[in-house]
Residue, then its C-alpha position, 0 to 999 in steps of 0.5 A: x927839741x928846741x927849734x929856735x933859741x933867741x938870747x939877748x937880741x937887741x935892735x935900734x933904728x937911729x936913736x930909737x931902741x926897739x929891742x933891748x934884750x929879747x930872749x925866748x925859745x920855740x919848741x918843735x911842734x909848738x905854736x907861740x903867740x907874740x903880742x905887744x903894742x904898736x911899736x913894741x918891736x913885734x914886726x922887727x922881731x919877725x923881720x930879724x927871724x925872716x932875714x929881712x933885717x939884722x939884729x945889732x946884738x944877741x944870738x940865735x940858734x936853729x935846731x942847735x945850729x947858729x942862725x944869722x940869715x943874710x937875707x930872706x932867701x938865705x933864711x928860707x934856705x936855712x929853714x925859716x919862712x914867713x908871711x910879712x904884715x904887708x904882703x907883696x906878690x909880683x902881679x905878673x905871676x899866676x897863683x900857682x907860680x906865687x904858691x911855689x915861688x922861692x921853693x925848690x919846686x919853683x922850676x918844675x913844669x907849670x902843669x905839675x905846679x898847677x895840680x899841686x897848687x890846686x890841692x894846697x889852695x883847697x886846703x886853705x879854703x881858696x876857690x881859685x884857679x891856679x892859672x889866675x894872675x895875681x894882679x886880678x886878685x883882691x889884696x886880702x887874697x894875697x895873704x891866703x896865697x901866702x898861707x898856701x905857700x907856707x905849706x909848700x915850703x920845707x921849713x923848720x920855723x914859720x913866722x906869721x906876722x898879722x896874717x889874720x888882720x884882714x881875714x873873715x872869721x871863717x878864713x881865720x879858721x882856715x889859717x888856724x887849721x894850716x898852723x895846726x898842720x904845720x905844728x903836727x909836721x914838727x915845725x915851730x910857728x910864731x904867730x904875731x897878732x893883735x886879735x887876741x881872742x882868736x889868737x888864744x884859740x890856736x897858740x900853745x904859749x904866749x909871749x908879751x913884748x913890752x919896752x923891748x923885752x919879753x914881759x910875760x911868757x905864759x901858757x895860753x890856757x892860763x890867759x883870757x883876752x882881758x888879762x892878755x890885753x892888760x899884760x900887753x899895755x902894762x895896765x888895765x884896759x877900759x871897756x869901750x864906751x857906749x852912747x850914753x850922753x844926751x849931748x856931746x862931751x868934752x874929749x880929753x887925751x886917750x888913756x887906756x887905764x882911765x874909766x870909759x868916757x860916755x860917747x857923744x850922742x848921735x843926732x836925730x838929723x838924717x845925714x844920708x838916706x839911700x833907698x833900694x840900692x842895686x848893683x847888677x849881679x851883686x847887690x839886690x836892694x839895700x836901704x841905708x840910713x845914717x844919722x849925724x854923729x853916728x857910726x854905722x858898720x857894714x860887714x859880710x862874707x866876701x861874695x855878699x855884695x859888701x864891697x860893691x855897696x861900699x864902692x857904690x857909695x864912694x862913686x867907684x861903681x855904677x849903681x841904681x837907686x830909688x832915692x839918695x838924700x844927703x842932708x835932705x838934698x837929692x843926689x845921684x849914686x853913680x861913678x859919673x862926674x856930675x856935681x850932684x853925684x854922691x861920691x863919699x870920701x873913702x879911706x883904705x889902709x894902703x899896702x904901701x906905708x898906709x897911704x903916706x910918703x915913708x920918706x916924709x917927716x911927721x910934721x910935713x905929713x900932718x901939715x894941711x898947708x903946702x910946706x914952705x908956703x908964705x904964712x905968718x909965724x903965728x899960723x906956722x906955730x899953731x900948725x906945729x902945735x897941732x901936729x904935736x897934739x896929734x902925735x901925743x894924743x895918738x901915742x906915736x912912738x917917736x923922738x921928734x916930729x921931724x922923724x920920717x914916717x917910714x921909720x915908725x911902726x906900721x901901726x903908728x903910720x896907720x894912725x897918722x894916715x887916718x888922722x890926716x885923712x879925717x882932718x882933710x875929708x871934704x864931706x861930713x859923711x865918710x866911709x872907712x875901710x878897716x880903720x883899726x886893722x893891725x892895731x893893738x888894743x890901746x891904738x884901737x881906743x885911740x882910733x875910736x876916740x878919733x871917730x868920737x871927736x869927728x861924730x861929736x862935730x856932726x860927722x857921720x861914719x860908715x865903717x866897712x870891715x870883716x873884723x867883728x872886734x873892730x865893728x863891736x868897738x867902733x859902731x852904733x849899729x852894724x848891718x850884716x850883708x848877705x846875698x846882696x841884701x842887709x839881712x840883719x841890723x845889730x844895735x850895739x846899745x849898752x851891750x857888752x863887747x863880747x856879746x856884740x862880737x858873738x852876735x856879729x860872728x853868728x850873723x855872718x856865719x848864718 
């Protein structure tokens, strides 16, 4: 039996046509993957199904009945639940209340909710007390709480929008187990993701959304990640380039269909040296060496000490070291106001419009000067030319640099926020948390190009991430953290992307 039938769906935001003529179906017990480039309309499609926004034209039926929800609450009442890409849960709720919010069970006594919530939390692999306030949880846990809520809801269709973007491989396995359970219950599942290899492991069928239409509808078994990436962008995808050139090379516009350009070679000069980093109760003794022009990755399980290492480097957490040298100059490593403290700049994709003002225009967002400041015309023209170059180079889907940032896709907001941050970072050693999270294969190449541009000018970058694909694509070396120590270093060298990814997954699991 068909759970969802979509016919001729259209949606525009102003002059930008996002969905032009979308038609597809999801059958009972079927897990269907939806992929596409950033700005292709995936999240818009998910929002229409979940009642967050309304289509301009077209029809939908749910189990044979007309379906046109007026709100997210109305969608749940009619039988469609979902998890948005940017999860927002009231921090004042307990975990048990968050799991059952919006469900018919929400009004039951807290003691009853607590017991059942514990069962659901265990099923998704969350070792949490049901009475824990949501405000005390790291943000990545919110997505796992939402997955538990999906099990508590009595819906016919579940929409998962980039839920796996910030999850570890083991947590992704838990997500897939939940998706499998939902399908065995006869529900339909729409699985939206940019992480193609892991998505192909769980879905039955794949839809590719391109230029506002379904460009491919194929059984998952007939696809592999390379072919699916090519179908997503509408052409071949160049493999990630490795460090091959002895000197920095000129960098042109990113082109996913062009041959891989050798990445600029790192310098032998040491940019950052940290000896025997300790954070009581979390980090036992970590040595870190980063060269000018190098991208070093750090990864590990949630309780490995990874987040504490990153917080110590950015001065957010007091730490103890034997020695810290920044370009050969001694530094302190503590969350104190001394001028000689390290405090590396740190970028994190923010859950609210990726750290940029959604009401501000692209031009103002990317302008380094205060808008409206007295300046000469030539300087103002140069500034706007720089904005246009960045928009073109990062392939931002917009008709004008006067477009509000909030009108862009989440991926385009992320790219602009990172480009602005990298241009304004005050130091030449920086920490990036998940710089390609939620981005499609072409956008990930553009971010990697941005990092190459920065390292070609001598910047050193530390990437903190749990995504093995991101680390394999962006980094020259990856340190795997476990038990408060870096247990293994993986040198990407000239190895194939799949080989590096598999080594990261195996080392993290071990």
